C-alpha positions, 0 to 999 in steps of 0.5 A, spaced: 174 118 524 166 116 525 165 122 529 169 126 524 165 124 519 158 125 523 161 133 525 162 134 517 155 133 515 152 135 521 155 143 521 162 146 523 167 143 526 169 143 532 175 148 531 167 152 529 164 151 535 163 143 536 164 138 541 167 132 541 162 125 543 167 124 549 166 130 552 162 129 559 160 136 559 156 137 553 149 135 557 150 142 561 151 145 554 146 142 552 141 146 558 145 152 557 143 152 549 135 151 551 135 156 556 138 161 551 132 159 546 127 159 551 129 166 552 128 168 545 122 164 544 119 166 549 118 173 546 115 172 541 109 172 546 111 174 553 109 181 552 102 180 549 097 179 555 102 186 558 101 191 553 094 194 556 098 194 562 104 198 559 099 202 555 096 205 561 103 205 563 107 209 558 100 213 556 100 209 549 094 209 544 091 203 542 093 203 534 100 204 537 100 197 541 101 194 535 108 196 534 111 193 541 109 186 537 110 188 531 117 191 532 120 185 535 117 181 529 120 185 524 127 186 527 128 178 528 125 177 521 128 181 517 136 179 519 135 172 520 138 169 514 143 174 514 145 173 522 145 165 521 151 166 516 154 171 521 154 165 526 159 162 522 163 168 521 162 170 528 164 163 531 159 160 534 161 161 541 162 169 540 156 169 536 152 166 541 155 170 547 154 177 543 147 175 542 145 174 550 148 180 552 146 184 547 138 181 548 140 182 556 141 189 555 135 190 550 131 187 556 133 191 561 132 198 557 125 195 555 123 194 562 126 200 564 122 204 559 119 211 561 116 212 554 112 209 548 118 210 543 123 207 548 120 201 549 119 199 542 127 201 540 128 195 546 123 190 542 127 192 536 133 191 540 131 184 542 129 181 535 136 183 533 139 180 537 134 174 537 135 173 530 143 173 532 142 167 537 137 163 534 141 160 529 147 160 533 143 155 539 141 150 533 147 150 530 151 149 537 145 144 538 147 140 531 154 140 532 155 138 540 150 132 539 152 127 532 152 121 535 144 118 533 141 116 540 145 122 544 141 127 538 134 124 539 135 125 546 138 133 545 133 134 540 127 133 544 129 137 550 130 142 545 124 142 541 120 141 547 123 148 549 122 151 542 115 149 541 112 150 548 116 157 548 110 161 546 105 158 550 110 159 556 111 166 554 103 167 555 103 164 561 109 167 564 107 174 562 100 173 565 102 170 571 109 177 572 103 181 569 098 180 574 103 179 580 108 184 579 108 188 573 109 189 566 116 191 566 118 184 569 116 181 562 122 184 560 127 184 566 125 176 566 129 175 561 135 178 565 135 172 569 135 167 563 141 170 560 145 170 567 144 162 566 146 163 559 152 166 561 155 162 566 155 157 562 159 159 556 165 157 561 162 151 559 166 149 551 162 152 547 166 152 541 172 156 539 171 161 534 170 159 527 172 166 523 177 167 519 181 173 515 178 171 509 171 169 511 169 176 512 170 177 504 166 171 503 159 175 505 155 175 499 153 183 501 148 184 495 145 178 498 144 180 505 141 188 502 136 184 497 133 178 503 133 183 509 130 189 505 125 183 503 123 180 509 122 187 512 118 189 507 113 183 507 114 182 514 112 190 515 106 189 509 103 183 513 102 186 520 099 192 517 094 189 513 092 185 520 092 191 523 090 196 518 087 195 512 090 191 505 087 197 501 092 202 504 097 203 500 103 202 506 101 194 505 100 193 498 106 198 496 110 193 502 108 187 499 109 188 492 116 192 493 118 185 498 115 180 493 120 183 488 126 183 492 124 176 493 125 174 486 131 179 485 135 175 492 132 169 488 135 171 482 143 173 485 143 167 489 142 162 483 149 165 481 153 169 486 160 167 488 159 166 495 150 166 496 148 167 502 142 162 501 145 157 497 141 153 493 142 147 494 140 148 501 133 150 500 133 145 494 133 138 498 126 135 498 126 134 505 129 141 508 125 144 503 120 141 506 122 142 513 121 150 511 115 149 508 112 146 514 114 151 518 111 156 513 104 152 514 105 151 522 106 158 523 101 161 519 096 156 523 099 156 529 100 164 529 092 164 528 091 159 532 094 163 539 091 168 537 084 168 537 084 162 542 086 168 548 081 173 544 075 167 545 078 167 552 079 173 555 073 177 550 068 171 551 069 168 556 073 173 561 078 169 563 084 173 567 090 174 563 094 169 568 087 164 568 089 164 559 096 162 560 094 157 566 089 153 561 094 153 556 098 149 560 096 142 558 097 144 551 105 145 553 105 138 557 103 133 551 108 139 546 113 136 550 111 129 550 110 129 543 117 132 541 121 127 545 117 121 543 118 124 535 124 125 536 127 118 541 122 113 538 119 115 531 125 119 528 130 114 527 126 108 525 121 113 520 124 120 519 121 126 519 114 124 513 110 121 519 111 127 523 110 132 518 103 128 517 100 126 523 102 133 527 100 137 520 093 133 520 092 132 529 092 140 528 087 140 523 083 135 527 083 141 533 082 147 530 076 144 527 074 142 534 075 149 536 069 150 532 064 148 536 065 154 541 059 158 544 059 164 548 058 160 554 061 154 553 065 151 559 073 150 558 073 142 559 067 141 553 070 146 548 078 148 549 081 142 553 081 137 547 083 141 542 088 145 546 091 138 548 091 136 541 093 141 538 099 140 543 101 134 541 100 136 533 105 142 535 110 136 539 110 132 533 112 138 528 118 140 531 120 133 532 121 132 525 122 140 523 129 141 528 133 135 525 130 135 518 131 143 517 139 142 519 140 134 516 146 133 511 148 141 510 155 142 509 158 145 514 159 152 511 151 152 511 150 149 518 148 157 520 143 159 515 140 152 514 138 154 522 136 160 521 131 158 515 127 154 519 126 160 524 124 165 517 119 159 516 116 160 522 116 168 522 114 170 516 108 164 516 106 167 522 106 174 519 102 171 513 097 167 517 095 173 522 093 178 517 089 173 512 086 171 519 085 178 522 081 180 516 078 173 514 075 175 522 073 182 520 069 180 514 064 175 519 063 180 525 061 184 519 057 179 516 054 176 521 052 183 524 049 185 517 044 179 517 042 178 524 042 186 527 035 189 527 036 195 529 043 198 532 047 192 534 046 189 541 052 187 546 049 180 546 049 180 538 056 183 537 058 177 542 055 172 538 058 175 532 065 175 535 065 168 537 062 166 530 068 170 527 073 165 532 069 159 529 070 161 521 078 163 523 078 155 526 075 153 520 080 156 516 086 154 520 083 147 520 083 147 512 090 150 512 094 145 516 090 139 513 092 141 505 099 142 509 099 135 512 097 133 504 103 137 501 109 137 506 106 129 506 108 128 499 114 133 499 119 130 504 121 123 502 120 117 506 123 113 511 129 115 516 134 121 515 140 119 511 146 118 515 150 123 517 156 122 513 153 121 507 152 129 507 160 129 508 164 132 502 171 131 502 173 139 502 170 139 509 173 131 511 179 134 510 178 141 514 175 137 520 180 133 519 185 138 520 181 141 525 182 135 530 189 134 529 
């Protein structure tokens, strides 16, 4: 009976994707889940270092380069909440298989691209299937591991993959581009997909959909939130690459804001809301989603401008830039596991969120000391290690907290909400920080130029802009530590049984019988 209660609180019943605690194959299932998650997280950054080679090969313009990255973000961010609900309607195993196969197919098309349009279309396809796969993997994790001791270890492994995936994407992307071809940044997903598909022979869960489930899909909510997220992500992406004053930028941002307000109003009165208010109004879960929003805004900026500094100022190659981030990945993995296994059970998410955001604030503040001729050891290693540990602490807290105590029918949407926060935060952060950097360069050149700006002056202006951006990142992380720390409750998360609803428990018991 204890297992039944835990399952009912943590997510769908075993008929919808759970696995009993006694199943000896649950750790193999964890490997499959982590491989699938790695495939999704890698592709947020793996093409970044490959873009110059892809541009030369397919002969598209510098202005078009942004769409190779933006196309993925647009599809992924726009469809996450919708796909979070589809995970339940399809059934976890079916959603997982469709996501893996679709993502692999889109990757194969991307690797074989013969034109810019074909590559962008493949990236859109990757984003669509990633939006289905991301909530499916996290929901499978929460429903497979319900024992508190095992959950800490499982979330530690999954969190290490989720937190370090972006950094690994840069390393793998740089290595493949330098050693083979940019096309292998797409083809490599076929290897991950093959491993994940082999694992579908494991008891990942029975299909949880039903004839009546489809009628409970909130179609108006889907249309409103998908359109809103598309407008917001596109608007901020356009601001990052074009200008805030263009009609495309502010027009899409205004439309996105209006659609989000309409979506919130509709969710409050819909019979079967896509994103039930009870999911986000819980202080702990709401705090977790806000933490990911803040983290996404600062971390995407951190990665972007650290790479700019390493490649444009220090003249690092693609592979050297990736290897330079290895210490961050190691400390991220250490922090995720310590947080999940040692800190979460005793103290809960609050200290991890505060410490994680504060460490990122310290690390990015340290980065403001970079100079044109700084060495890796003096200027980058320390901040990279500190930020890595901070990132791990954040993921240790957020992944469990964002899905804790939800009703079974809300497990997929709660998982998707974590990803939405990160994606939306990243779009906002990149747009704002790019604008701040451009303004800082202009101000520096205007103040110091005596005649036409020299190459040396432009290098100094670029470094000054990086320092300015890192100060803004530090301020954002520090503010997030205070606000999110106040929002999240003290103490460990409530026991799983406290989130169970009587009706849900009955359904679980019937499924077990």
